[in-house]
C-alpha positions as CSV (number, residue, x, y, z in Angstrom):
1,X,1.1,147.3,-0.9
2,X,-0.8,146.6,2.3
3,X,1.1,143.4,2.8
4,X,4.4,145.0,2.4
5,X,3.4,147.7,4.9
6,X,2.4,145.1,7.4
7,X,5.6,143.2,6.8
8,X,7.7,146.3,7.4
9,X,5.9,147.1,10.6
10,X,6.4,143.5,11.8
11,X,10.1,143.6,10.9
12,X,10.4,146.9,12.8
13,X,8.7,145.4,15.9
14,X,10.8,142.3,15.7
15,X,14.0,144.2,15.4
16,X,13.1,146.5,18.3
17,X,12.4,143.3,20.3
18,X,15.8,141.9,19.5
19,X,17.5,145.1,20.5
20,X,15.5,145.2,23.7
21,X,16.5,141.6,24.5
22,X,20.2,142.5,23.7
23,X,19.9,145.5,25.9
24,X,18.5,143.4,28.7
25,X,21.2,140.8,28.3
26,X,24.0,143.4,28.5
27,X,22.7,144.9,31.7
28,X,21.0,147.9,30.0
29,X,24.3,149.3,28.6
30,X,23.0,150.2,25.1
31,X,22.0,153.8,24.5
32,X,18.3,154.6,24.6
33,X,18.2,155.6,20.9
34,X,19.4,152.2,19.7
35,X,16.0,150.4,19.8
36,X,14.0,152.9,17.7
37,X,17.0,153.6,15.4
38,X,17.5,149.9,14.6
39,X,13.8,149.3,14.0
40,X,13.6,152.3,11.7
41,X,16.8,151.3,9.8
42,X,15.4,147.7,9.4
43,X,12.2,149.0,8.0
44,X,14.0,151.4,5.5
45,X,16.3,148.6,4.4
46,X,13.4,146.3,3.9
47,X,11.5,148.8,1.8
48,X,14.6,149.5,-0.3
49,X,15.0,145.8,-0.9
50,X,11.4,145.4,-1.9
51,X,11.7,148.4,-4.4
52,X,14.9,147.0,-6.0
53,X,13.7,143.4,-6.2
54,X,10.3,144.3,-7.7
55,X,11.5,144.1,-11.3
56,X,13.1,140.6,-10.9
57,X,10.1,139.3,-8.8
58,X,7.7,140.5,-11.4
59,X,9.7,138.9,-14.3
60,X,9.9,135.6,-12.4
61,X,6.1,135.7,-12.0
62,X,5.3,136.3,-15.7
63,X,3.9,133.3,-17.6
64,X,5.8,131.7,-20.4
65,X,5.2,133.7,-23.6
66,X,5.3,137.1,-22.0
67,X,8.6,138.7,-23.0
68,X,9.9,141.8,-21.2
69,X,11.2,144.1,-23.9
70,X,12.1,147.3,-22.0
71,X,12.8,148.3,-18.4
72,X,13.1,151.9,-17.3
73,X,15.6,152.9,-14.6
74,X,15.5,156.2,-12.8
75,X,16.9,158.2,-9.9
76,X,14.8,160.3,-7.5
77,X,15.9,163.0,-5.1
78,X,13.7,161.6,-2.3
79,X,15.4,158.2,-2.7
80,X,19.1,159.3,-2.6
81,X,20.4,155.7,-2.9
82,X,19.0,155.6,-6.5
83,X,21.8,157.9,-7.5
84,X,24.2,155.0,-6.7
85,X,22.0,152.4,-8.4
86,X,18.9,153.6,-10.4
87,X,15.6,152.0,-9.6
88,X,13.4,150.1,-12.1
89,X,9.8,150.8,-11.4
90,X,8.3,150.3,-14.9
91,X,8.6,147.7,-17.7
92,X,7.1,146.9,-21.0
93,X,6.4,143.4,-22.2
94,X,4.9,141.7,-25.3
95,X,2.3,138.9,-24.6
96,X,3.2,136.5,-27.4
97,X,0.5,134.1,-26.1
98,X,-2.0,136.5,-27.8
99,X,-0.3,136.5,-31.2
100,X,-2.8,136.3,-34.0
101,X,-2.2,136.2,-37.8
102,X,-4.5,137.0,-40.7
103,X,-4.4,134.5,-43.5
104,X,-4.2,137.3,-46.1
105,X,-1.5,139.3,-44.2
106,X,1.1,136.7,-43.0
107,X,3.7,139.4,-42.3
108,X,1.5,141.0,-39.6
109,X,1.0,139.9,-36.0
110,X,-1.8,141.2,-33.8
111,X,-0.8,140.9,-30.1
112,X,-0.8,142.8,-26.8
113,X,1.8,145.1,-25.2
114,X,1.7,145.1,-21.5
115,X,2.6,148.2,-19.5
116,X,3.6,147.3,-16.0
117,X,4.5,149.5,-13.1
118,X,5.1,149.3,-9.4
119,X,1.9,150.3,-7.5
120,X,-0.1,150.6,-10.8
121,X,-2.4,148.1,-12.5
122,X,-1.0,146.4,-15.6
123,X,-2.4,147.8,-18.9
124,X,-2.7,145.8,-22.0
125,X,-2.6,147.6,-25.3
126,X,-3.7,145.7,-28.5
127,X,-1.2,146.3,-31.3
128,X,-0.4,145.1,-34.8
129,X,3.3,144.6,-35.8
130,X,4.2,144.6,-39.4
131,X,7.2,142.2,-39.4
132,X,8.1,142.8,-43.0
133,X,8.2,146.6,-42.8
134,X,9.3,146.9,-39.2
135,X,6.5,149.0,-37.9
136,X,3.7,149.0,-35.3
137,X,0.2,150.3,-35.1
138,X,-1.9,150.6,-31.9
139,X,-5.4,149.3,-32.2
140,X,-7.6,152.1,-30.8
141,X,-11.1,153.3,-31.5
142,X,-11.3,154.2,-35.1
143,X,-9.0,151.5,-36.4
144,X,-10.7,148.9,-38.5
145,X,-9.5,145.7,-40.1
146,X,-10.7,144.9,-43.6
147,X,-11.4,141.4,-44.9
148,X,-7.9,141.2,-46.4
149,X,-6.2,142.0,-43.1
150,X,-5.2,145.6,-43.8
151,X,-5.8,148.3,-41.3
152,X,-7.9,151.4,-42.0
153,X,-7.2,154.4,-39.7
154,X,-4.1,153.0,-38.2
155,X,-1.2,155.3,-37.2
156,X,1.9,153.2,-38.1
157,X,5.1,153.9,-36.2
158,X,8.3,153.0,-37.8
159,X,10.5,150.9,-35.5
160,X,14.3,150.8,-35.5
161,X,16.4,147.8,-36.4
162,X,16.7,145.5,-33.5
163,X,13.6,146.7,-31.7
164,X,13.0,144.2,-28.9
165,X,9.2,144.4,-29.1
166,X,9.2,143.7,-32.8
167,X,11.6,140.8,-32.4
168,X,9.5,139.3,-29.6
169,X,6.3,139.6,-31.5
170,X,7.7,138.5,-34.9
171,X,10.2,135.9,-33.6
172,X,9.7,132.2,-33.7
173,X,7.2,130.9,-31.3
């Protein structure tokens, strides 16, 4: 966040310098408002670009085995351009590098779901997917795994057909 702020300030100052040089080269024929307006516009466009490219930049930086399964898009009144193209500021991924199987419960996969958001730390939630019954249970305090691989105290959530998180966790790999 701090680096983006510094980059925006540097871009604004650079743009103001370019307009000032252009004004000097044209014999001071540009209106007085041109320099601050162009600097402000450059900073706003830079920040809009950074907001819209966050999702793709984050995806490109994910290690192999982390599969993005959902991306939220939203429009905000204080960002009027998001009504033209909604902004993606949150995503959910399954970290298949952490997949674990119990010998007595081969249809179940223990893994982590990653909740990622712009300007917020990534949260990892340990979960168990039941690939055979298409359901998921979050592993929170109070959930215990028995010796045979079954879960005690788990709140199973039924998942729909074609759920991308289920497919990522249970798929080949």
